[in-house]
C-alpha positions as CSV (number, residue, x, y, z in Angstrom):
1,M,0.0,0.0,0.0
2,G,1.2,3.5,-0.7
3,A,0.7,4.7,2.8
4,S,3.0,2.2,4.4
5,G,6.6,2.6,5.4
6,V,6.3,6.2,6.7
7,G,7.1,6.5,10.4
8,T,7.0,9.1,13.1
9,A,10.2,8.4,15.0
10,S,11.8,11.7,13.8
11,S,8.8,13.9,14.4
12,P,9.7,17.0,16.3
13,S,6.1,17.4,17.6
14,P,5.7,17.0,21.4
15,L,2.6,15.0,20.5
16,G,4.7,12.6,18.4
17,P,5.3,10.0,21.2
18,L,1.5,9.9,21.9
19,V,0.7,9.2,18.3
20,E,3.4,6.6,18.1
21,R,1.8,5.0,21.2
22,L,-1.5,5.1,19.5
23,E,-0.1,3.5,16.3
24,S,1.2,0.6,18.4
25,L,-2.2,-0.3,20.1
26,G,-3.0,-3.7,18.7
27,V,-6.2,-3.8,20.7
28,L,-7.7,-1.5,18.1
29,D,-7.1,-3.9,15.2
30,A,-10.1,-6.2,15.8
31,P,-12.7,-3.4,15.8
32,G,-10.9,-1.6,13.1
33,K,-10.9,-4.6,10.8
34,A,-14.6,-5.2,11.4
35,V,-15.5,-1.6,10.7
36,G,-13.3,-1.4,7.6
37,K,-14.8,-4.6,6.2
38,A,-18.4,-3.3,6.8
39,V,-17.7,0.0,5.1
40,R,-16.1,-1.7,2.1
41,S,-19.0,-4.1,1.8
42,A,-21.5,-1.2,1.9
43,F,-19.6,1.0,-0.6
44,G,-18.1,-1.2,-3.3
45,P,-17.0,0.1,-6.7
46,G,-19.7,2.1,-8.4
47,A,-21.6,5.4,-8.5
48,L,-22.0,5.7,-4.8
49,K,-18.4,5.0,-4.0
50,D,-17.3,7.5,-6.7
51,A,-19.5,10.1,-5.2
52,L,-18.1,9.6,-1.7
53,S,-14.5,9.5,-3.0
54,G,-14.8,12.7,-5.1
55,T,-14.1,10.9,-8.4
56,W,-16.6,13.3,-10.0
57,L,-14.8,16.3,-8.5
58,G,-11.3,15.2,-9.5
59,H,-10.2,15.7,-5.9
60,A,-11.0,13.9,-2.6
61,L,-14.3,15.1,-1.2
62,H,-13.6,14.5,2.5
63,P,-11.2,17.5,3.0
64,L,-13.7,19.9,1.5
65,L,-16.5,18.8,3.8
66,T,-14.3,19.0,6.9
67,D,-13.9,22.7,6.2
68,V,-17.7,23.2,6.6
69,T,-18.0,21.1,9.7
70,I,-14.9,22.4,11.5
71,G,-15.5,25.9,10.4
72,S,-19.0,26.0,11.7
73,F,-18.2,24.6,15.1
74,V,-15.1,26.7,15.5
75,S,-17.0,29.9,14.5
76,A,-19.6,29.2,17.1
77,A,-17.0,28.8,19.8
78,L,-15.3,32.0,18.7
79,L,-18.7,33.8,19.1
80,D,-19.0,32.4,22.6
81,V,-15.5,33.5,23.6
82,L,-15.3,36.9,21.7
83,G,-18.9,38.0,21.9
84,G,-20.8,39.7,19.2
85,D,-23.8,37.4,19.4
86,D,-26.0,38.9,22.1
87,D,-29.0,36.5,21.8
88,G,-27.0,33.4,21.0
89,R,-28.9,32.7,17.8
90,A,-25.9,32.9,15.4
91,A,-23.9,30.4,17.5
92,E,-26.9,28.1,17.6
93,R,-27.2,28.2,13.8
94,L,-23.5,27.6,13.3
95,I,-23.6,24.5,15.5
96,A,-26.7,23.3,13.7
97,I,-24.8,23.6,10.4
98,G,-21.9,21.7,11.8
99,L,-24.1,18.9,13.1
100,V,-25.9,18.5,9.8
101,S,-22.7,18.5,7.8
102,Y,-21.0,16.0,10.1
103,G,-22.9,13.0,8.6
104,P,-21.6,13.3,5.0
105,T,-18.2,14.4,6.2
106,A,-17.8,11.3,8.4
107,L,-19.2,9.1,5.7
108,T,-16.6,10.3,3.1
109,G,-13.8,9.9,5.6
110,A,-14.9,6.4,6.6
111,S,-14.9,5.5,2.9
112,D,-11.4,6.8,2.4
113,W,-10.1,5.2,5.5
114,A,-11.5,1.8,4.7
115,D,-9.5,1.7,1.5
116,S,-6.3,2.5,3.4
117,E,-6.5,0.4,6.6
118,I,-5.9,-2.9,4.8
119,G,-2.3,-3.9,5.2
120,D,-1.4,-0.9,7.3
121,E,-2.3,-1.3,11.0
122,R,-1.0,2.2,11.8
123,V,-3.6,3.8,9.5
124,R,-6.2,1.5,10.9
125,R,-5.5,2.4,14.5
126,V,-5.1,6.2,14.1
127,G,-8.1,6.4,11.8
128,L,-10.3,4.6,14.4
129,A,-9.1,7.0,17.1
130,H,-9.7,10.0,14.7
131,A,-13.3,8.9,14.1
132,A,-13.9,8.2,17.8
133,T,-12.6,11.6,18.8
134,N,-14.6,13.4,16.2
135,S,-17.8,11.5,17.0
136,T,-17.3,12.5,20.7
137,A,-16.9,16.1,19.7
138,F,-20.2,15.8,17.7
139,A,-21.9,14.5,20.9
140,F,-20.6,17.5,22.8
141,F,-21.9,20.0,20.2
142,A,-25.2,18.2,20.0
143,S,-25.5,18.5,23.8
144,S,-24.4,22.1,23.6
145,L,-27.1,23.0,21.1
146,A,-29.7,21.2,23.3
147,A,-28.6,23.2,26.4
148,R,-28.7,26.5,24.5
149,R,-32.2,25.9,23.3
150,A,-33.3,24.9,26.8
151,G,-32.1,28.3,28.0
152,D,-28.8,27.2,29.7
153,R,-26.3,29.2,27.6
154,G,-23.5,28.9,30.1
155,R,-23.7,25.1,30.0
156,G,-24.0,25.3,26.2
157,K,-20.9,27.4,25.9
158,A,-18.9,25.0,28.2
159,L,-19.9,22.0,26.2
160,G,-19.1,23.8,22.9
161,L,-15.6,24.6,24.2
162,A,-15.1,21.0,25.2
163,G,-16.2,20.0,21.7
164,V,-13.8,22.3,20.0
165,T,-10.9,20.8,22.1
166,L,-11.8,17.3,21.0
167,L,-12.2,18.6,17.4
168,A,-8.7,19.9,17.5
169,A,-7.4,16.6,18.7
170,G,-9.3,14.8,15.9
171,G,-8.0,17.3,13.4
172,Y,-4.4,16.6,14.5
173,L,-4.9,12.9,14.0
174,G,-6.5,13.5,10.6
175,A,-3.5,15.6,9.5
176,H,-1.1,13.0,10.8
177,M,-2.8,10.4,8.6
178,S,-2.6,12.7,5.5
179,F,0.9,14.1,6.0
180,F,2.8,11.4,7.9
181,Q,1.0,8.2,6.8
182,G,0.4,9.3,3.2
183,V,-3.4,8.7,3.1
184,G,-5.0,10.8,0.4
185,P,-2.3,12.3,-1.8
186,N,-2.0,11.2,-5.4
187,Q,0.4,8.2,-5.2
188,T,2.0,9.1,-8.6
189,A,2.9,12.7,-7.7
190,F,6.4,12.2,-6.4
191,D,8.2,10.4,-9.2
192,D,8.4,10.4,-13.0
193,V,10.3,8.9,-15.9
194,P,13.1,10.9,-17.6
195,G,12.3,13.5,-20.2
196,D,14.6,11.8,-22.8
197,W,14.0,8.5,-24.4
198,T,15.1,5.9,-21.8
199,R,15.3,2.1,-22.2
200,A,12.6,0.4,-20.1
201,A,12.9,-3.2,-21.2
202,G,13.8,-5.5,-24.1
203,A,11.1,-5.8,-26.7
204,G,11.1,-9.6,-26.2
205,A,10.0,-9.2,-22.5
206,L,6.5,-8.1,-23.5
207,E,3.9,-10.7,-24.1
208,E,0.8,-9.7,-26.0
209,G,-1.9,-8.6,-23.6
210,K,0.1,-9.2,-20.5
211,P,1.2,-6.1,-18.4
212,C,4.8,-5.9,-17.4
213,S,6.2,-3.7,-14.6
214,V,9.6,-2.1,-14.9
215,L,11.5,0.7,-13.1
216,V,12.4,3.7,-15.2
217,G,14.2,6.4,-13.3
218,D,12.3,6.7,-10.1
219,A,9.0,5.6,-11.5
220,P,7.4,2.1,-11.7
221,V,6.1,1.8,-15.2
222,L,3.5,-0.5,-16.6
223,L,4.3,-1.7,-20.2
224,L,1.7,-3.4,-22.3
225,R,1.7,-4.7,-25.8
226,H,-1.9,-4.5,-26.9
227,S,-4.0,-5.0,-30.0
228,D,-3.6,-1.3,-30.8
229,G,0.1,-1.0,-30.1
230,L,2.2,-0.2,-27.0
231,H,1.1,1.4,-23.8
232,A,3.1,2.9,-21.0
233,L,1.7,4.4,-17.8
234,H,2.6,4.8,-14.2
235,D,2.2,1.4,-12.5
236,R,1.4,2.7,-9.0
237,C,-2.4,3.4,-8.8
238,S,-3.0,7.0,-8.0
239,H,-5.6,6.1,-5.4
240,R,-3.7,4.0,-2.9
241,G,-0.5,2.9,-4.7
242,C,-1.4,-0.7,-5.6
243,P,0.4,-2.1,-8.7
244,L,-1.8,-1.7,-11.8
245,S,0.2,-4.4,-13.6
246,D,-1.5,-7.0,-11.4
247,G,-4.9,-5.7,-12.6
248,E,-7.3,-6.9,-15.3
249,I,-7.2,-5.7,-18.9
250,E,-10.5,-5.3,-20.7
251,D,-10.5,-3.6,-24.1
252,E,-8.7,-0.3,-23.5
253,L,-9.2,-0.3,-19.7
254,I,-7.2,-1.6,-16.8
255,T,-8.8,-2.2,-13.4
256,C,-6.8,-1.8,-10.2
257,P,-6.7,-5.1,-8.3
258,C,-7.1,-3.5,-4.8
259,H,-10.1,-1.1,-4.9
260,G,-11.5,-1.4,-8.4
261,S,-10.4,1.9,-9.9
262,R,-10.5,1.8,-13.6
263,F,-8.3,3.8,-16.0
264,D,-8.1,4.2,-19.8
265,L,-4.8,2.8,-21.1
266,R,-4.6,5.5,-23.8
267,D,-4.7,8.6,-21.7
268,G,-4.8,7.5,-18.1
269,S,-8.2,9.1,-17.4
270,V,-10.3,7.7,-14.5
271,Q,-13.2,5.7,-15.9
272,R,-14.3,4.5,-12.4
273,G,-13.3,5.4,-8.9
274,P,-12.6,5.5,-6.1
275,A,-9.5,7.1,-7.7
276,T,-9.7,10.8,-8.3
277,A,-6.4,11.5,-10.1
278,P,-5.6,10.1,-13.6
279,Q,-2.6,7.8,-14.2
280,P,0.4,9.5,-15.8
281,V,0.8,8.2,-19.4
282,Y,4.2,8.1,-21.1
283,E,5.3,8.2,-24.7
284,V,6.5,4.7,-25.7
285,R,8.3,3.3,-28.7
286,E,10.1,0.2,-29.9
287,R,13.6,0.8,-31.2
288,E,16.4,-1.6,-32.0
289,G,15.0,-4.4,-29.9
290,D,14.3,-2.2,-26.9
291,I,11.2,-0.6,-25.4
292,E,11.8,3.1,-24.6
293,V,9.7,5.6,-22.7
294,R,9.8,9.3,-21.9
295,V,7.6,12.0,-20.4
296,P,5.2,13.4,-23.1
297,Q,6.7,16.4,-24.8
298,S,4.7,19.6,-24.7
299,G,4.0,21.3,-28.0
């Protein structure tokens, strides 16, 4: 998986040791596996999964929705602390927006996490704690709104501040998953083949219709001799880094063996999610018994 192999031992954050401890809690594996399996069963490849993943948007949907939820809750807390909302109605409305937006936000996050927890126990454990922390924050904000509407604004404010504190902890864990564990970024973004024609393999190494994976420069490259000629594209699935060369070929499409993302061999475009980013496609030619590739030339 693309998220594996990234540690926190060198993290300068004072919270680093706490996260490392969380990553080592094997007791979270059993519930994490059960939840992950249930989510994957509920949202298999198809239109609903694409909608939750953000395939239609060309970008993961979960981060966009978190801005609405977190922004609403934090704004309500700021009104409580700084004033400017004499009757408390604005803060109540903001909390209500946060509560309503929490459901789809959590759903998109669960969908993304379920694709990442397989094979990486660290992601499984941190993701489960991230979800538990955020759901507890949701409960505090729901109680805060109920207290405000019952006329106890002091209790409502206290519950809201507690909710914001938990929300900050959940946000820290979410950021850790993205920036330290590599959950979410385009898995093809950090390496590429050379700009000049470079030997990738001997022409005899390619069997008709059978993908072959080779390393060219820093990039794993899928080579395929197909009915319409040669194809070359990045072999690491942009979604979660699985090798596309292990996938199935059907006409001009290749399907990722891990999560079912489907790409067009000719231009790398996403034909089915949960991937949101296309696969890089390279120029390829057969010359003097070798297969050569290069980054497409502009102009």
